[in-house]
VEXPA-829041 format. One line per 10 residues: number of its first residue (from 1); their letters; for each residue z, x negated, y of C-alpha. Coordinates in nm, 4 decimals, m for minus. Each point is the difference from the previous one (the first is absolute). Layout:
! VEXPA-829041
NUM	a	Z:X:Y  ...
//
This chain:
! VEXPA-829041
1	msnllrllkn	0.0000:0.0000:0.0000  0.0865:m0.2846:0.2394  m0.3368:m0.1630:m0.0730  m0.1814:0.3241:0.0742  0.1872:0.0524:0.3258  m0.0725:m0.3568:0.1091  m0.3673:0.0417:m0.0842  m0.0158:0.3277:0.1907  0.1832:m0.1546:0.2966  m0.2428:m0.2911:0.0152
11	afsllttelv	m0.3019:0.2260:m0.0418  0.1309:0.2283:0.2747  0.0597:m0.2986:0.2307  m0.3521:m0.1303:m0.0512  m0.1477:0.3478:0.0340  0.1957:0.0620:0.3179  m0.1203:m0.3160:0.1679  m0.3562:0.0558:m0.1202  0.0044:0.3574:0.1288  0.1432:m0.1100:0.3327
21	navigvvfta	m0.2545:m0.2789:0.0304  m0.2842:0.2240:m0.1135  0.0896:0.2841:0.2360  0.0413:m0.2444:0.2859  m0.3263:m0.1653:m0.1017  m0.1833:0.3320:0.0044  0.1502:0.0908:0.3378  m0.0802:m0.3451:0.1363  m0.3547:0.0232:m0.1361  m0.0368:0.3370:0.1700
31	flvrhlsvsd	0.0900:m0.1686:0.3328  m0.2357:m0.2880:m0.0757  m0.3003:0.2228:m0.0640  0.0723:0.1950:0.3170  0.0444:m0.3038:0.2273  m0.2508:m0.2427:m0.1530  m0.3691:0.0585:m0.0335  m0.1289:0.0668:m0.3505  m0.1559:m0.3468:0.0047  0.3302:m0.1672:0.0998
41	fgiyttitvf	0.1824:0.1919:m0.2711  m0.2593:m0.1275:m0.2451  0.0695:m0.3576:0.1166  0.3750:0.0581:m0.0399  m0.0586:0.1284:m0.3533  m0.2200:m0.3001:m0.0803  0.2714:m0.2416:0.1207  0.2654:0.1678:m0.2162  m0.2343:m0.0263:m0.2998  m0.0439:m0.3754:0.0528
51	lafgslfadl	0.3764:m0.0411:0.0376  0.0454:0.1812:m0.3301  m0.2322:m0.2491:m0.1695  0.1861:m0.2896:0.1624  0.3404:0.1339:m0.1057  m0.1233:0.0320:m0.3562  m0.1133:m0.3625:m0.0024  0.3304:m0.1188:0.1480  0.2075:0.1918:m0.2542  m0.2139:m0.0456:m0.3148
61	gmsqvivrdi	0.2262:0.2374:m0.1895  0.3092:m0.2151:0.0576  0.1943:0.3030:0.1265  m0.0284:0.1672:m0.3404  0.1015:m0.3200:m0.1779  0.3017:m0.0361:0.2311  0.1132:0.3557:m0.0754  m0.0478:m0.0406:m0.3752  0.1607:m0.3444:m0.0326  0.2999:0.0555:0.2268
71	aqerdsgrvv	0.0646:0.3446:m0.1524  0.0111:m0.1614:m0.3451  0.2047:m0.3032:0.1125  0.1703:0.0211:0.3384  0.0781:m0.3736:0.0294  m0.3683:m0.0929:m0.0279  m0.0530:0.1097:0.3608  0.1563:m0.3197:0.1348  m0.2882:m0.1996:m0.1434  m0.2859:0.2490:m0.0131
81	lpnavlials	0.0219:0.1487:0.3501  m0.0163:m0.3204:0.2133  m0.2981:m0.1321:m0.1951  m0.1763:0.3365:0.0213  0.0517:0.0137:0.3784  m0.1441:m0.3496:0.0490  m0.3039:0.0888:m0.2112  m0.0465:0.3294:0.1867  0.0148:m0.1642:0.3439  m0.2596:m0.2584:m0.1055
91	latlawggli	m0.2296:0.2707:m0.1344  0.0504:0.2168:0.3097  m0.1094:m0.2897:0.2210  m0.3136:m0.0444:m0.2092  m0.0664:0.3747:0.0145  0.0330:m0.0005:0.3779  m0.2553:m0.2789:0.0303  m0.2304:0.1712:m0.2490  0.0044:0.3245:0.1963  m0.0922:m0.1830:0.3186
101	lltavfypgr	m0.2951:m0.1698:m0.1700  m0.1112:0.3265:m0.1610  0.0032:0.1938:0.3242  m0.1769:m0.2864:0.1803  m0.2936:0.0535:m0.2370  m0.0054:0.3798:m0.0318  0.1930:0.1341:0.3031  m0.0500:m0.2391:0.2945  0.1459:0.1040:0.3325  0.2807:0.2473:0.0505
111	vqglllvaga	0.0957:0.0564:m0.3649  0.0290:m0.3751:m0.0543  0.2363:m0.0437:0.2945  0.2220:0.2880:m0.1063  0.0206:m0.1277:m0.3588  0.0962:m0.3444:0.1283  0.3131:0.1607:0.1462  0.0610:0.2488:m0.2825  m0.0212:m0.2746:m0.2642  0.3388:m0.1348:0.1117
121	allfkavaql	0.1523:0.3076:m0.1616  m0.0980:m0.1391:m0.3414  0.2677:m0.2717:0.0267  0.2719:0.2520:0.0775  m0.1228:0.2458:m0.2609  0.0173:m0.2727:m0.2669  0.3699:m0.0599:0.0688  0.0743:0.3720:0.0319  m0.1675:0.0880:m0.3310  0.1975:m0.2533:m0.2024
131	saatvrafer	0.3261:0.0860:0.1759  m0.0586:0.3686:m0.0703  m0.0758:m0.0819:m0.3643  0.3388:m0.1712:m0.0289  0.1790:0.3044:0.1390  m0.1907:0.2203:m0.2450  0.0996:m0.2253:m0.2901  0.3665:0.0617:0.0847  m0.0800:0.3761:0.0078  0.1163:0.0426:0.3602
141	meilaainsg	m0.2932:0.2030:0.1239  0.2085:0.1713:0.2671  m0.0011:m0.3288:0.1941  m0.3791:m0.0065:m0.0078  m0.0071:0.3641:0.1046  0.2160:m0.0659:0.3060  m0.1884:m0.3099:0.1186  m0.3548:0.1183:m0.0664  0.0608:0.3436:0.1465  0.1755:m0.1401:0.3062
151	vsivssalgi	m0.2722:m0.2527:0.0769  m0.2697:0.2611:m0.0589  0.1609:0.2509:0.2358  0.0551:m0.2524:0.2794  m0.3427:m0.1638:m0.0288  m0.1798:0.3352:m0.0085  0.1938:0.1224:0.3028  m0.0978:m0.3180:0.1844  m0.3599:0.0424:m0.1110  m0.0138:0.3565:0.1299
161	lllemgrgls	0.1622:m0.1114:0.3260  m0.2630:m0.2725:0.0394  m0.2777:0.2515:m0.0635  0.1425:0.2380:0.2605  0.0158:m0.2921:0.2449  m0.3703:m0.0619:m0.0524  0.0390:m0.3102:m0.2166  m0.2693:0.0140:m0.2658  m0.1033:m0.1802:m0.3146  0.1201:m0.3493:0.0919
171	aqvglivvsa	0.3567:0.1196:0.0569  0.0032:0.1765:m0.3368  m0.1125:m0.3159:m0.1785  0.2780:m0.1981:0.1691  0.2476:0.2634:m0.1100  m0.1052:m0.0537:m0.3642  0.1066:m0.3657:0.0271  0.3310:0.0759:0.1724  0.0938:0.2677:m0.2558  m0.0722:m0.2358:m0.2893
181	avtalllsvi	0.2133:m0.2724:0.1603  0.2996:0.2305:0.0540  m0.0182:0.1316:m0.3563  m0.0165:m0.3513:m0.1456  0.2972:m0.1163:0.2081  0.2252:0.2927:m0.0941  m0.0797:m0.0087:m0.3722  0.0263:m0.3779:m0.0375  0.3385:m0.0101:0.1760  0.1382:0.2778:m0.2213
191	vhfrfvrfsl	m0.1293:m0.1658:m0.3174  0.1456:m0.3374:0.1014  0.3492:0.1290:0.0748  0.0322:0.2756:m0.2636  m0.2163:m0.0800:m0.3016  m0.1644:m0.3413:m0.0318  0.0814:m0.3047:0.2105  m0.3256:m0.1415:0.1263  m0.0548:m0.3771:m0.0080  m0.3120:m0.2050:0.0629
201	tfraavsrri	m0.0105:m0.1406:m0.3521  m0.3445:m0.0490:m0.1461  m0.0263:m0.0489:m0.3761  m0.3483:m0.0635:m0.1326  0.0773:0.1314:m0.3493  0.1391:0.3258:0.1346  m0.2959:0.0445:0.2336  m0.2465:m0.0587:m0.2825  0.1766:0.2581:m0.2154  m0.0052:0.2541:0.2837
211	lcetlpiail	m0.3704:m0.0542:0.0584  m0.0784:0.0281:m0.3734  0.1955:0.3249:m0.0351  m0.1486:0.1482:0.3149  m0.3602:m0.0817:m0.0939  m0.0730:0.3172:m0.2040  0.1939:0.2139:0.2472  m0.1902:m0.1551:0.2905  m0.3339:0.0689:m0.1660  0.0929:0.3627:m0.0659
221	lgcntvlmks	0.1359:0.0495:0.3515  m0.3148:m0.1593:0.1352  m0.2122:0.2432:m0.1969  0.2080:0.2899:0.1292  m0.0291:m0.1176:0.3608  m0.3760:m0.0424:m0.0316  m0.0248:0.3468:m0.1523  0.2080:0.1517:0.2815  m0.1358:m0.1982:0.2955  m0.3534:m0.1226:m0.0736
231	dlvilskmqt	m0.1511:0.3407:0.0774  0.1441:m0.0156:0.3529  m0.1353:m0.3520:0.0506  m0.3452:0.0971:m0.1285  0.0040:0.3105:0.2180  0.0830:m0.2130:0.3036  m0.3126:m0.2126:m0.0605  m0.2483:0.2605:m0.1245  0.1060:0.3018:0.2067  0.1527:0.0549:0.3421
241	maavgiygas	0.3624:m0.0614:0.0961  0.0195:0.3759:0.0547  m0.0716:0.0477:m0.3721  0.2774:m0.2485:m0.0786  0.2352:0.2030:0.2185  m0.0846:0.3292:m0.1728  0.0284:m0.1465:m0.3489  0.3096:m0.2022:0.0925  0.1749:0.3177:0.1146  m0.0507:0.1634:m0.3416
251	vkiidflgif	0.1191:m0.3178:m0.1744  0.3199:0.0060:0.2066  0.0781:0.3512:m0.1232  m0.0572:m0.1076:m0.3611  0.2249:m0.3026:0.0530  0.2696:0.2307:0.1318  m0.0183:0.2205:m0.3078  0.0215:m0.3031:m0.2294  0.3441:m0.0997:0.1244  0.1754:0.2403:m0.2386
261	tasalgamlp	m0.1104:m0.1847:m0.3109  0.0337:m0.3364:0.1738  0.3657:0.0728:0.0797  0.0779:0.1038:m0.3567  m0.1694:m0.3091:m0.1424  0.1747:m0.2250:0.2520  0.3386:0.1282:m0.1158  m0.0930:m0.0243:m0.3675  m0.1228:m0.3617:0.0057  0.3340:m0.1872:0.0307
271	fmaarwsqss	0.1715:0.2623:m0.2159  m0.2513:m0.0349:m0.2831  m0.0381:m0.3780:0.0364  0.3722:m0.0482:m0.0620  m0.0100:0.2195:m0.3107  m0.3382:m0.0711:m0.1581  0.1166:m0.2861:m0.2200  0.3064:0.1987:m0.1049  m0.1741:0.3217:m0.1018  m0.3774:0.0219:0.0321
281	psalrnyqqa	m0.0197:0.3304:m0.2008  0.2297:0.1610:0.2563  m0.2195:m0.1287:0.2807  m0.3056:0.1531:m0.1637  0.1758:0.3360:m0.0277  0.0638:m0.0250:0.3723  m0.3746:m0.0536:0.0470  m0.0786:0.3361:m0.1570  0.2711:0.1672:0.2067  m0.1435:m0.1441:0.3204
291	lrlfivlgma	m0.3563:0.0824:m0.1057  0.0807:0.3688:m0.0273  0.1605:0.0082:0.3436  m0.2953:m0.1845:0.1538  m0.2468:0.2496:m0.1447  0.2011:0.3003:0.1197  0.0158:m0.1417:0.3516  m0.3603:m0.1234:m0.0001  m0.1511:0.3320:m0.1057  0.1679:0.1866:0.2860
301	vtvgvfmlsg	m0.0877:m0.2617:0.2627  m0.3643:m0.0208:m0.1093  m0.0698:0.3734:0.0078  0.1984:0.0532:0.3196  m0.1763:m0.2745:0.1963  m0.3430:0.0965:m0.1345  0.0463:0.3564:0.1176  0.1624:m0.0814:0.3344  m0.1781:m0.3216:0.1014  m0.1562:0.1526:0.3130
311	divalvfgas	0.3330:0.1324:0.1285  0.1769:m0.3277:m0.0810  m0.2563:m0.2065:0.1914  0.0087:0.2364:0.2994  0.3817:m0.0154:0.0097  0.0237:m0.3789:m0.0275  m0.3060:m0.1372:0.1789  m0.1372:0.2819:0.2107  m0.3349:0.1769:0.0244  m0.2026:m0.3174:0.0671
321	yqatalplri	0.0744:m0.1196:m0.3555  m0.1102:0.3135:m0.1895  m0.2586:m0.2119:m0.1835  0.2958:m0.1655:m0.1765  0.0616:0.3156:m0.2056  m0.2945:m0.0573:m0.2350  0.0862:m0.3578:m0.1083  0.3613:0.1131:m0.0336  m0.1033:0.2723:m0.2481  m0.1723:m0.2673:m0.2078
331	liwalffnfl	0.2639:m0.2728:0.0296  0.2801:0.2267:m0.1189  m0.1524:m0.0117:m0.3496  0.0314:m0.3787:m0.0011  0.3702:0.0458:0.0706  0.0151:0.2568:m0.2807  m0.1079:m0.2603:m0.2562  0.2687:m0.2335:0.1332  0.2592:0.2705:m0.0626  m0.1326:0.0479:m0.3532
341	sgpvglfllv	0.0359:m0.3713:m0.0714  0.3752:0.0101:0.0476  0.2038:m0.3245:0.0036  m0.2341:m0.2037:m0.2232  m0.0100:m0.2984:0.2345  0.3790:m0.0121:0.0044  0.0216:m0.0535:m0.3754  m0.2762:m0.2570:0.0025  0.1969:m0.1986:0.2556  0.3420:0.0112:m0.1646
351	srerlfhvip	m0.1340:m0.0649:m0.3503  m0.2197:m0.2963:0.1105  m0.1967:0.0396:m0.3246  m0.3180:0.1784:0.0975  m0.0652:m0.1042:0.3585  m0.2818:m0.2391:m0.0892  m0.1584:0.2654:m0.2258  m0.0453:0.2303:0.2999  m0.1770:m0.2563:0.2202  m0.3544:0.0284:m0.1488
361	yalgvtvlsv	0.0103:0.3796:0.0346  0.1328:m0.0172:0.3563  m0.2612:m0.2552:0.1040  m0.2747:0.2127:m0.1524  0.1075:0.3124:0.1888  0.0337:m0.1992:0.3216  m0.3484:m0.1497:m0.0251  m0.1445:0.3426:m0.0826  0.1822:0.1552:0.2968  m0.1326:m0.2586:0.2468
371	alnlflipry	m0.3528:0.0328:m0.1398  0.0091:0.3794:0.0283  0.1330:m0.0225:0.3550  m0.2781:m0.2408:0.0978  m0.2539:0.2428:m0.1451  0.1450:0.3342:0.1135  0.1568:m0.0712:0.3400  m0.3322:m0.0814:0.1748  m0.1382:0.3298:m0.1327  0.2978:0.2374:0.0121
381	gyigasgvrv	0.2554:m0.1728:0.2245  0.3641:0.0931:m0.0496  m0.0922:0.2767:m0.2465  m0.1428:m0.2635:m0.2316  0.3119:m0.2150:0.0460  0.2197:0.2979:m0.0899  m0.1944:0.0648:m0.3187  0.0270:m0.3644:m0.1055  0.3790:0.0147:0.0328  0.0134:0.2988:m0.2330
391	issallfaik	m0.2217:m0.1717:m0.2584  0.2103:m0.3164:0.0155  0.3273:0.1908:m0.0367  m0.1327:0.1914:m0.3009  m0.1082:m0.3227:m0.1710  0.3353:m0.1639:0.0707  0.1779:0.3026:m0.1435  m0.1958:m0.0337:m0.3245  0.0817:m0.3726:m0.0153  0.3712:0.0582:0.0597
401	vrimgyfler	0.0136:0.2608:m0.2764  m0.1653:m0.2475:m0.2363  0.2386:m0.2839:0.0940  0.3073:0.2218:m0.0328  m0.1103:0.0723:m0.3572  0.1109:m0.3546:m0.0896  0.3594:0.0892:0.0905  0.0266:0.3560:m0.1315  0.0208:0.0994:m0.3647  m0.1869:0.3174:0.0898
411	rppwlqivvr	m0.1910:0.1001:0.3095  0.1490:0.2582:0.2375  m0.1008:0.3597:m0.0838  m0.2260:0.0308:0.3037  m0.1053:0.3616:m0.0526  0.3584:0.1147:m0.0459  0.1121:m0.1904:0.3103  m0.2848:0.1096:0.2279  m0.0612:0.3647:m0.0921  0.3038:0.1599:0.1688
421	pmiaaavmgl	m0.0386:m0.1896:0.3305  m0.3706:0.0912:m0.0030  0.0770:0.3702:m0.0344  0.2678:m0.0172:0.2706  m0.2345:m0.1897:0.2327  m0.2769:0.2564:m0.0557  0.2373:0.2832:0.0949  0.1128:m0.1945:0.3065  m0.3621:m0.0663:0.0992  m0.0858:0.3692:m0.0266
431	liflmwdlsl	0.2977:0.0900:0.2183  m0.1027:m0.2579:0.2612  m0.3508:0.1495:0.0044  0.1433:0.3480:0.0591  0.2231:m0.1338:0.2814  m0.2840:m0.2017:0.1565  0.0343:0.1439:0.3533  0.3767:m0.0507:0.0232  0.1884:m0.2950:0.1475  0.0160:m0.3245:m0.1962
441	llivpvgalt	0.3763:m0.0029:0.0542  0.0215:0.3238:m0.2016  m0.2628:m0.0759:m0.2647  0.1500:m0.3343:m0.1120  0.3555:0.1167:m0.0854  m0.1230:0.3250:m0.1557  m0.2558:m0.1890:m0.2098  0.2570:m0.2572:m0.1152  0.2508:0.2707:m0.0912  m0.2666:0.1902:m0.1932
451	ylivllglge	m0.0902:m0.3160:m0.1913  0.3627:m0.0590:m0.1032  0.0541:0.3639:m0.0984  m0.3089:0.0017:m0.2227  0.1108:m0.3260:m0.1629  0.3431:0.1477:m0.0681  m0.1570:0.3137:m0.1431  m0.2206:m0.2064:m0.2309  0.3016:m0.1952:m0.1274  m0.1058:m0.3380:0.1388
461	fraeeykflq	0.3534:m0.1184:0.0726  0.1212:0.0751:m0.3527  m0.2081:m0.2920:m0.1304  0.1714:m0.2960:m0.1659  m0.0930:m0.2375:0.2824  0.2204:0.1871:0.2493  0.3239:m0.0406:m0.1969  0.0930:m0.3055:0.2051  0.0460:0.2323:0.2989  0.2580:0.2172:m0.1744
471	pcfalvce	0.2986:m0.2013:0.1331  m0.1315:0.0617:0.3513  m0.0302:0.3726:m0.0683  0.3558:m0.0006:m0.1350  0.1284:m0.1658:0.3182  m0.1805:0.2571:0.2142  0.1458:0.2855:m0.2043  0.3512:m0.1380:0.0321
//
């Protein structure tokens, strides 16, 4: 019971900070699109995409290794963390220089100058990521929630103030750097004084081990980043910056919806890493429990967003972004396949056994995705990019199901798991259609309540996988 409560507390902390950051991000984006031109918003989106690539290169999956290793052996942090930070800072410096060279070739002029400034954030992000990973390994997600939410609120408020004062794109890029620096400072100080004493001790053997263990993770994260960001880069070169802005707005909504599963997985990683070697069968039972919850949530989100995409876009971005509704209707199905996959990546990471087996599949899907984008984006713009994301997500889902078969004695009963949420989602979709002319603030709660009632009526929550929640129900009843 104590383990369950701790897991729920950590998941709630991560979800809270992600929701706060996402809501603030959506609000801040709404101010950006109203104060910046569509072209400037496209440049801002392009810069954030390049920073995402740079952060990936600087981290190389070391954050996941830090969480796994320190969760399994707390004392290892004294050796692992300092070496990881030194490696990350070196890689971040290289990434910064690489971005400058890249933009000098493909984006000379204003974009190059802005990225020169924004690239400094990579150094701070490298330190912040590894410090946050240490806090996660000690399962103190409430600390991360407080710091990340606080910095996000303050930086967004400053950003909005700058926009109202007439300060445009350059001020927002500077704010990215300042926010990253503040986050890195706060997290590193807390880690040093409460969890792991930091010392500038470089050990070649430890660094080599870190790099070897992060290699498969880095490759997989690289594939994921290319899958999630390459379409925006290709759009920025083959279409207008206005197209990037429209497509980027729909991607931001999808990213917001993905925080629910990301928060659950973030809480499960240190919990499962510490227990995998002790009881792998128990961990696999937890996989099936989580899978069922992901599917129930994913079915409702997919149908709801598909039906209400126009209203959602109008509420968040305004009438000038109505074109965003169509790519959003397509992209939501890519998110649906991610929900169906469940926490497969989590078990690959903590088990360490099958990571290299996944790499050929991931590389194949990534190459196919880039090729399809290069072929379809010049012809169909952001609609083509949306379709490619759905195809890629479906292929990755099939690969994850195949890989998970190596761990499970029998495959999950997919039809049994999916049929009740499908029926409930169909009823909810019909109700939304009948309520089409009403306010979104009324349709959403009524639709969600209808979905839950139908699931209860169909007996969904009497399934074996929900027994782990019975102690929570007992506490509520008492």
